[in-house]
N, C-alpha and C positions, 0 to 999 in steps of 0.2 A: 891120833884118834881125828874123827870121822864128827863132825861137831853137826848133829840134827838141833832144828828150829820147829816147834809147835807148826807157824808160819810157812813154813818150804812143805811140811804134810799136809796140811791143807788145802793148798794152794794149788797138789797135782790132787786131792778129789774133788775139791769145789772146780779145778779142770775139765774133769769126768762128769760130773754133773753138767758144765756148763755144755764141754761138746755134744751129751743126748737136748740139750732143751737149742743148740742151733744146729744141730743131724750132721752137726761137723768129724767127719771120720777123719781128719789130720789129726786134730786134736784129741782122737780116741788115740791114735799110731801114735801122738807122743807122750803118753801116762801110762801104756800099758808095756808091759816086758816084751817085748819079739822072743823070748826065747818057747821053747816047744815045754817048757815044766808051766807056766802061767796055768792054773786053774783057776776057772770061772761058771758060779751056778747064779744061774736064775731063779724065779720066779714059779716057772711051768714045771710041772716034775723031772722033764723032759729036757731041759736048759740042764744042760753038764758040758763044759767043754775042756778038750786040755789043749794047748797048742795055741799060739798064738798065730796062726794063721787060720785055724778051726773059727777062734771067737769072732779075727776080722769078719770072716762071710760072713758069721749070719747077721753082725751088723749093716755089711755093705745091702744084705735084703731090711732085716729090720727097718732103718733109715729110708728106704725105698717106700714101707706102708707104713708107719705112722708120719702123722700131721705134723703132732706134735707130743712131747715131752716138758712137765713141771718138776724139777724138783728145791723142797720147799726143807734144808736139816733142820733140827729142832734136837736134835743130842752128841754134835762131834764132842769124841774123845779118842786124844791121840796118845800114843806113848810113841819109847824108842828107846834101841839101844845097838851101841856100834853100827854096824850098817841098816839096819834092821827098821823099822817103824811099824805100828796094827792102828786099823784106826776100825772105834765103831761109828753110829750115826743112827738114829729112827730119822727117817724121813718122809714130808707129807708129798706123793708120787701122784704125781695126774699123768695120764696115757690117753688121745685122740689118735685114731688113724682115720687114713683117709677112705674108709668104707665107711665110718659115723659110729665108730665101739668108740665106748674111754671107760675107764677104771679112774676110780678116783679112792687114792688107800690109803694108807703108812705101810711102808716097809722095813725091814730094816737090813741098812750093808753094813759090811765089815770088811777086812782088806788088810793084806800085809805088803807092803814097800821093801825092795830093793834098795840102793846104789847103786845102778851101776854105771861104773865110771863118770860120776862127778853129777848124774841124774839121777832124781827118784821113780822111782818105775813100781804099776800094782804088780806083782807075781799071783797074789790070789786077791778074789772078786767073787763077794758072798750076796746076793741079794734075797734075802726071804720076806714071807709074812707073817706073821703070829697065828696061832690057830686057838679059837675057844679051848679055854683047860675041860677037862670033860668029868673032874673032881674037885671038890678043894683042897687044899695040903695043910 
């Protein structure tokens, strides 16, 4: 029976946040599954990636264009079962590009991790922005 601790999963997720903040592609490489079944969705409607090679190539380009990322976790929740864990987080997210464009918003990040040969890695990653409600429920 694999023992999972919240701290192990939080370390992986916050390691990804740090990888973005330091523009460290190697740290991303350490925390994402290198399989073709990796699934990742970004905030842009055209940002959906299947497979590690595709996701990695996007970040190589993105890291060249971005001056800085900032992630402030505000509500991380972690759950686990056997060799699978999942999380959700609400994040205050800031981005500045080298061209001077700036984003300062709140996003929601969710992900699924699997233990691959003793190391927790992301197999599904999703970043989204809320949209205003069209009507009251």
